C-alpha positions, 0 to 999 in steps of 0.5 A: 398520352394518358394510360387510359388512352394507350389501353384504349388504342391497344384494345381497339387493335385488330390484333386484339380482336383476333387474340379474343376470337382465338381464346373464345374458340380455344375454350368454347369450340373445341370441347372434343379436342379437350376430351382427347387431351384430358383422356390422355392426361395420366400424370399425377395432380401437379405435373397433369396441370402443368400439362394441361397449361402447356397444351392450352398455350400451344393450342391458343398459339396455334389457332392465333398463328393461323388466324393472324395470317388470314384475318388481315385488313378489311377481311378481318371481320369476315374471315373471324365470322366465317371461322366462328361458324365453322368452329362451332360446327366442326367443334360440335361434330368432333365433340358429339360423334368423334368426328375428325375433320380432313380434306375427305370429311369436307368432301363429304359435306359438300356432296351431302344431299338435302336429305342427309343434311336434314338428319344432322340439323338437330336442336343441339347443333343449331344451338351450338351454331347460334351460341358459339358462332352467330352470337360471338360473331355479332360482337366481332362486328360491334368491336371497334377498331382503330385505323392505322397507317401501313407501317404501324399495321405491319408492326403491330401484326409482326409482334402479334405473330411473334407472341403467337410463335412464342405461345408455341415455342415456350411450352415445346422448349419447357415441356417438349417430353410431354407436349411432343410425345403427346402429339406424336402418340395422338396424331389425330388431334391435328384434326380436332383443333377448330378451326385449324382443321377446317382451314387446312382441309379447305386449303387441300381442297382449294389446291386440288380444285385449281390444279388443271383436271387430268386428261381422261384416262381410258382403261380397258379400251381392248375390252371384249365380252367373251361368253362361252354359253350356248344357251343363248340366255342373257347373262344379268349380274346385279352389284348392290353397293352397300352404304355404311354396313360394317362387317362386324354386325352381320351374323353371316360374319359371326355376330351374336344377333340374328341380323342375316336370317333371309340370306342365311336361308338361301342356297349359293350365298357366300359371305366374305369380310373385306377391308374397305378403301376409305371411310367415307363414300366419296373415297370408297365408291370411286376406289371400289369400281376403278382400277388402281386400288387403295394405294396411291388413290387420287379422287380427282384422277379416278374420277377422270378415268374409266371405270367398271361400268364404262368397261362393261358397256364397251364390252357389250353389256347394257349397264344401269345404275339405279341410285336411292339418293346417295349419288354416284360420285361421277361413276354413272356419267356415261351410262344409263343412270336413274335416282329413284328416291323420290318415287311416288310409291306409297308402301315404300317412300315417304316425302323425303325418302324411299326405303331401299326396297325401292331398288328391288322394285326398279330391278323388276321394272329393268328385268322386264326389258332384258334383251341381252347381257346386262349389268345393273348396279343398286346403290343403297341408302343402307345404314347411313346415320345418324337417322338409322331409324329412317332406314328401315320400315316398322316391321323391321324393328326387331331390336328394340328399344331403338334410337328414334332420334337424329340426336344421339344424345337422346339415346343410349348406346344400347338403343343406338346399336339396336337401330343400327342392327335394324338397318342391317337386317333390313339390308338383309331383306333387300339383298335377299328380295333381289336374289328372289327376283332374279331367281324367279327369272332364271328360265329367261336369264343367267343371273348372279349378284354381289354385294359389298359395303362402301365402308363401315361405322362406329357405334360408340367403340373408343367414344367414336360415332359415325364414320369418316375418320382419317384412314390411318387413324380409323378403327376397324369397325369403319374399315371392315365391311361385308361382301356377299355373292350369290349364283344362280344354278345356270350361272353355277353350271355355265360358268363353272362355279362349283360349291367346293370352289366358292366355299374355298374362296371364302379363305381369301383375305380381300379388300375393295381393291379385289372388287373391280377385277372380280367383277370383270372375271364374273362378267367374263370381260377380257381386257388387259385391265383385268388382274387374275391375282386380284380376282377372288374367284379366278380359280373357280373360273380357270375351268370354263371354256372361255379361259381354257381357250386362253383368254384373260 
């Protein structure tokens, strides 16, 4: 056999195609990953070059090891094609926004609606998919592959696997101090290597999907609504679930910009900062409204148990969930729910979505039909990015110049922050408008309101944007959220919430873990599921006739 024939046979092996794929992906779809590596390469010139060379070999070996296991036989071209497209997409978001890909992030992708997805389909993103994913995929299908007998295929694949392992083991052996210490000090890098990050996250989700769903857990089956009022007026409590609002940008929290002028002008408003359960809606929302808290949170388990809405309905409340397009993640499956994001109200809605004032409009409609104690949950579109400019009308462009693009690359950091602050100012208006609606009905109802955001947002700090970082690695900007309470005069009088007590409650260190129990307390629902230690207003409620009689 001639030398050229031998070379030709080697080039036509599937393993050669896999290694070529891995080299391409490592060098073109992992700019975000290499940015992390380069930013932490503080060694002098020659040692620094050696570190980068070793990291290149380890990275190439890791990607190769995964792909050699998955891209087998007739699946080779299919697996490589899908992996190219996934790598191009994941690499774009990691580089552009600092997004790290884990199972929770994949859940967010799956549950993203059409409007949110359209905000992310920018020309740079599409170009990245085409040039780094689609065009190389064409080459994958044109690459000539020789047929081999099974023993030869096993031999070749075994040799390739040994080579991939050697690419990892060699640098670890000769530069263990530098490479291993980097990996331990920067654990986030494992979520930044495409397509390994997406494949690992997909395996976790597939494993969860294949597991039999847990038996539905009934919580609060003993729930009883204990109402101490003698007025006969129905209690109406509104819970506004905010979206992507971080505490740092609320002037109620000390932010230098006046982002909360309307709420600051109202009486009986209490602001507190809290720690979120997660950094994305898919985790935070079910965690906020179910018993159990953040520690040991399992999304699939929480989805198969009673939540605050179920318990309130069981106790006698009329319960309504009103959504502006983000979805209730299964929480509203057993109560009245309505999605208003496409309602045809010209002053509030466009062809694709509505501003959050649509929630206040629906609140007015619900209040017309109040006949008994009622819980109304309003789920905002809020400050969801990157299309911040679409979350507020022109009259709320208070901070300019604001970013008017879904592509952050078109804007300066100042413009991005201005747009985000405009969303917070508009949320301030929406909450204040809901309070005004409730206060206007105070002769007919006993109103109260709670607002809490599901998670925060990064606006360029640490070179990160948006949200969804793995919780242990996420910065405070993605985990510190606002909580706002308002109590109507009749609620204050009949439930015993004094101004001194509510002001004292601001000293609590609170988190999403508190919301479930605090809401049960505010609703006067007696159940074994309630924990007074987690109710931030339990001391305030201790003087009510209901509690004096021994309830809770």
